C-alpha positions in Angstrom: 120.7 42.5 167.6 121.7 42.0 164.0 123.1 38.7 162.7 125.1 38.9 159.5 126.0 35.8 157.4 129.5 36.1 156.0 129.9 33.6 153.1 133.5 32.8 152.1 135.1 32.6 148.7 136.8 29.3 147.7 140.2 30.8 148.4 139.3 32.4 151.7 137.2 29.9 153.7 138.5 31.5 156.9 136.2 34.4 156.2 133.2 32.3 157.1 131.4 33.5 160.2 128.2 34.9 161.7 128.7 38.4 163.0 126.6 39.9 165.8 126.2 43.6 165.9 123.6 46.2 167.0 121.8 49.0 165.3 124.5 51.4 166.4 126.9 49.4 164.2 128.9 48.2 167.3 130.6 44.8 167.0 129.4 42.4 169.7 130.8 38.9 168.8 130.9 36.3 166.1 130.5 32.5 165.8 130.8 29.7 163.3 133.7 28.5 161.2 134.4 26.6 158.0 133.8 22.8 158.2 131.3 20.0 158.5 131.3 19.6 162.3 128.7 20.9 164.8 128.4 24.7 164.6 130.3 24.8 161.3 129.3 25.7 157.8 130.4 25.2 154.2 127.9 27.5 152.3 125.5 29.2 154.7 122.5 30.9 153.1 119.3 31.8 155.0 119.0 33.0 158.6 116.0 33.5 160.9 115.2 33.9 164.6 112.5 32.1 166.5 110.4 33.7 169.3 113.0 32.8 171.9 115.8 34.5 170.0 117.5 31.3 168.8 119.3 31.6 165.5 118.6 29.2 162.6 121.0 29.1 159.6 120.6 27.0 156.4 123.6 25.5 154.7 123.3 24.9 150.9 126.3 22.5 150.8 125.6 20.4 153.9 121.8 20.4 153.3 121.0 21.1 156.9 119.8 23.7 159.3 122.0 24.6 162.3 120.5 26.2 165.4 122.3 28.5 167.8 121.5 30.4 171.0 121.2 34.2 170.6 124.8 34.3 171.9 126.1 31.9 169.3 126.3 28.7 171.2 125.6 25.7 169.1 122.4 23.8 170.0 121.6 21.3 167.3 121.4 20.7 163.6 118.9 18.8 161.4 118.2 17.9 157.8 119.3 15.4 155.2 119.8 15.6 151.4 117.1 14.3 149.1 113.7 15.1 147.5 111.4 13.2 149.8 109.2 15.1 152.3 111.5 16.5 155.0 114.6 16.1 152.9 116.3 19.1 151.2 118.4 20.0 148.2 120.2 23.3 148.5 118.1 25.0 151.3 118.2 28.8 151.2 115.7 31.2 152.7 114.2 30.8 156.2 111.2 32.5 157.9 109.2 31.9 161.0 105.4 32.5 161.4 103.6 33.6 164.5 103.2 30.0 165.7 107.0 29.5 165.6 106.7 27.2 162.6 109.7 27.5 160.2 109.3 27.9 156.4 112.4 26.7 154.5 113.0 27.3 150.8 114.1 24.0 149.4 115.6 25.6 146.3 116.6 22.8 144.0 113.5 20.9 144.8 111.5 24.0 143.8 109.3 24.0 146.8 108.8 25.4 150.3 108.8 23.1 153.3 107.3 23.8 156.7 108.8 22.4 159.9 108.4 22.8 163.6 111.2 24.8 165.2 112.6 21.4 166.4 112.9 20.3 162.7 109.9 18.0 162.5 108.4 18.0 159.0 104.8 19.4 158.7 104.1 19.9 155.0 105.4 21.4 151.8 104.0 23.3 148.8 105.2 24.4 145.4 106.5 22.4 142.4 108.7 23.1 139.4 107.2 25.3 136.8 105.9 28.7 135.7 102.2 28.4 136.6 100.3 29.6 139.6 101.8 28.2 142.8 104.8 26.8 140.9 108.4 27.8 141.5 111.7 27.8 139.6 114.8 27.8 141.9 113.2 29.9 144.7 115.5 31.7 147.0 114.3 34.1 149.7 111.2 34.0 151.9 109.3 36.1 154.4 106.1 36.0 156.4 103.8 39.0 157.3 101.8 39.8 160.4 98.9 37.7 159.0 101.2 34.7 158.4 101.0 35.0 154.7 104.1 33.6 153.0 106.1 35.5 150.3 108.7 33.7 148.2 111.3 35.3 145.9 110.8 33.0 142.9 114.3 33.5 141.5 114.2 32.1 138.0 110.6 33.1 137.4 111.5 36.7 138.2 108.5 37.3 140.5 107.3 37.1 144.1 104.7 34.5 144.9 102.3 34.8 147.8 100.9 31.9 149.7 98.6 31.3 152.6 99.8 29.8 155.9 98.9 26.3 154.7 100.5 26.7 151.3 97.5 27.7 149.2 98.5 30.0 146.3 97.1 33.5 146.5 98.9 35.8 144.1 102.2 36.6 142.3 103.8 40.0 141.6 106.2 41.0 138.9 107.7 39.7 135.7 111.0 39.7 133.9 112.6 43.0 133.0 114.3 46.1 134.2 111.3 48.5 134.5 109.5 49.5 137.6 107.7 46.5 139.1 109.8 44.1 137.0 112.6 41.8 138.4 115.8 40.2 137.2 116.5 37.2 139.6 115.0 38.4 142.9 116.9 36.9 145.8 115.2 38.1 149.0 111.9 39.5 150.2 110.7 41.1 153.5 107.5 42.6 154.7 107.2 45.4 157.2 104.5 46.0 159.8 102.5 48.1 157.3 102.5 45.3 154.8 104.9 46.9 152.3 107.0 44.3 150.5 110.7 44.8 150.0 112.4 42.8 147.2 116.1 42.5 146.5 116.1 42.7 142.7 119.6 41.2 142.4 120.4 41.4 138.7 118.9 44.9 138.4 121.1 46.0 141.4 118.4 47.5 143.4 115.7 47.1 146.1 112.1 47.6 145.0 109.3 48.3 147.5 105.7 47.2 146.7 102.5 48.3 148.3 100.5 45.6 150.2 
């Protein structure tokens, strides 16, 4: 199944929903609506599925993660605004590792936080800056088959790679419009061969990097 986050405009909040379709582009169902109640969103951002098929969606405005069954039934939500460990400020990208731990991009706190799938805080890594292991309004995130973590470091125009426990390993890219350069990368994904796909937002393209 494919889950699509439909973000509304300010004048059309009724357009907010999560649509479920399949690889044959057949509509299956939808869930979610505009609001602050259980199962509702104001500004949904990231989406990820755990090993059981449950759907996790971050909300930048409400500073929380909402959890749904694979069929769209609301299960729970967790998260609170702030900068302390376990608190979030404009959460965006989400990604699970092989142990079902959830990595959450805590964008305005310039860090990545790691939680159990039940929302219990484990640890965090990253800090504001341009140096190795530092982030500047990060956005997207992915894990690979070895549980390495890849972060689309939005304002630093690069992708940062971390180990499972948050140790900095490498970074790829720099500002620009040439091959291998980025202009505000927003999302990253890694396939089974280790190739890295980066949404190069302000260059209006997707770039593919070798492992």
